[in-house]
N, C-alpha and C positions, 0 to 999 in steps of 0.2 A: 085711567086710576079708578079703582072701584071705590066711589064716594060715598060717605053716611055710613061707612059699615066698618070703620076701625074704631077703636080702644080710646079711653083717656087717661094718661097718668101724669100724677101729680108730683112734684120733683120737692119735697119738703119735709120738714122735722114733724114726727106723728104725736099728736096731742088732741085732747079730746072736742076742741072745736074744729080741727082738720077732720076727725072721724062724723062730726055733725055735716059740715059741709060735704064730705064724700056720700053720705046717706041722702042726702036734699039731691045730689045731682042724680045720682040711682033712681029716685022716686020720680023726678021730674022729666028724666031724659030714657028710663030704661036700660041704663048702660053703665056697666062697672066702671068705675075710676080706682085704679090700682096707685098707690103711694110709693114712691122709692126714694132712697136718701139722695141728698142733693148732692152729694159727690161720687154717687155711683151711676154716671151716663151708659156705660155699657150693660149695665142692670136690665134697661129698656127691651133692649131687642132680646133677651132672655125670656121675659115675660111675653112679648108678643110673639115671638118666633121668626125667624130667620126671612119665612116666603110669605108671600101675601102681598096684593095691590093697594091695600085699605089704606085710608088716611088716617095717621096717629096721633092724637094730638097730646103734646107734653106741657104741662103749665109749670113753669118754672117760678117757683117762690122766691122772689127776690128777698123777702125777709129773711130767707135762711139759705140762700146761695152767695157766696162771693165771687169775685169776678175770674179766679182760677176756676171754679165749677163751672160759671157759665161758658168759657173757654173750651172746657171739656166736652161739654153737652152741644157746641156748634160743630168743635172739630169731630165729634164722632159722627154726627147727620147733619150738617150742611148740605152732601152729595145725594140727598136722600129724598128724593121729594114725598115720598109716602111719611114723612116725619115732618110733622108741623111743629116748631119751634116757638111756644108762645111766652111772653111776660107776665106774670101774674103779682098782684100786691102792689103795683108802681105807685108812688106818691100825686104824681100829675104828670100833664103833658109834657114838660120840662123833663121830668125825669126820664120820660119815655123816649123823648130825642136824645137824651145823652145815651141810653144804652143802645138803641137805633144806630148809633154812630161807630158802635163796632160787633153788635148783633143781627145776625139775619134773620129775624124773626116776622112771622106770618101775624101775629095778635098781639095786642097788649090789653090789661084788664087792671082797672084803680081801684084802689081801697075802696073807692067811694061807691063801685058799681053795684048795683041791688043784684041779687042773687037771681033773679028773673033774667038780669041783662046778661049775666054769667053765662046761664044758660044758653040764653038765644045766641051769645057769641060762639061757644063750643060747638052748637048747630052747624053753625055758617062754617066755622073751619074744620068741619068733620064732612064738610061738603066741597071743602077745596076752594073756598072765599076766603079773602083776607078779612080779618076786625081790627079797624083801627079808623079814628075820625077822620075826616076830609081836611081836616087841618093839620093835624100829626104826617097825612100822608103828602100835603104839598110842602110843609118843611123838610121833609124826606126827600121830596122829587129836588127841592132846591139844593140839599146839601150834597146830593149826587151831583148835579151840576157842576157845583165846584168843585167838588172832587176831580169831575173830567177834566174842569179845565187845569187845574193843579196838574195833573198827569204830563199835561205837555208843556210845561216849563221849567226850570232846573230851579231848584229850592235850595238854598245855601251851601251850593257847588256838590250837592249829595249826589255820589255816583248810584248807577241802575243796581250795582250788588249791593251798595249800602243802603239802597229802598227797600231792597228783596229781605234783608237783614231786619231791618226796621218792621216790615209787613210781617215777618215771623215771629220777632217777639212780641208783634199784639196779639201774632194768635197762640201765646204763652208758650212757645217753645223756647228751650234752653241751651245753653250752649253748645253744650254736646249733640243736642237735635239736630239743631243749626248746622252744624259741622258735618253731621251725617247725610242731610237733605241736600246740603249744596256742595257735598263731596270736596270738603275742605278741611284742614285741621281745626282743632279747639283753639290754637294759638292764634290761627289766621282771622277767626270768629272776634275773637278778643280784641284783635289789633283793628278790624274795622268797627267793633263797638269803642273803642278810644277815639277814634278819627269821627264815629258819628257824634258821640258826645261833645265832642270839641267843637265841631261845626255849628251845631245847634246849641251850644252852651246848655245843656244839662250835667247833670254829675250821675246819674243812675238809669236803670231800665225804666223803670215807671215812669220818670220824666220822662224818657224820650218816647215811650208810648203815647201819653199826653199828646205832646207835642205834635207827633205824627197827625193823631183824630183831630186837632185843632188845626193842622196846614194842609193834612194830607188826604183827609178822610180816613174812613175805615180798615183796615188791614185786608187786601184781597184773599179771603181763603182760598177761589178757585188757582190762585199761584201755588198754595201750599197741597191744594190736589194735585196739580201738576207736577210738583217735584216727587210727591208719595208714591206717583206709578211707576217712579224711576228708581227707589229706596225702598229696602225694606222695612215693614210693618210689624210693629213689635206690640 
């Protein structure tokens, strides 16, 4: 991969403070920073273009993205190594750990970070490095160790198919999309969801996803990738 030659995108709402930040990044790094709408993940590809192997850093402004937006960015770019997704404006390490439980991020920036530190982090990310504290990386490693352990034991009698559906729920897929991916009817998906909710004692999709994060770890995006290879892309 060509390192250090990519562009920087900021997914946020445009305001005077944002423009000052963009101007600062340009002056310090001599690199353009383009602003894209939080809910337009596909727009990034249009700005950069389809080709190229350079590392492109995307700063996802947590103050202006909801969970649906975050899942859309991850679904769009998680299997493209030239796209480096990072979280911007996080409150603290605990906030970062929560986000990393369902997002595959290469870097995190806190609200308390100085502009100089942010520039240093962006530069490192553009060269293919990770940007997060050692303490946060330790927490992440321990989290994935627990997840790996949980993968090898039955949980509440949930079947493999039900685990797949929970993973797809966590990726933001609708019932219709889940049915399409798994090649089953929407009625079958609803039946599986009813059984899942009953087994883990929840009453809606959000509660089911939160339960899965606490007990199973983050939804596996590679599974979604595997299914998408055999189903039409919209």
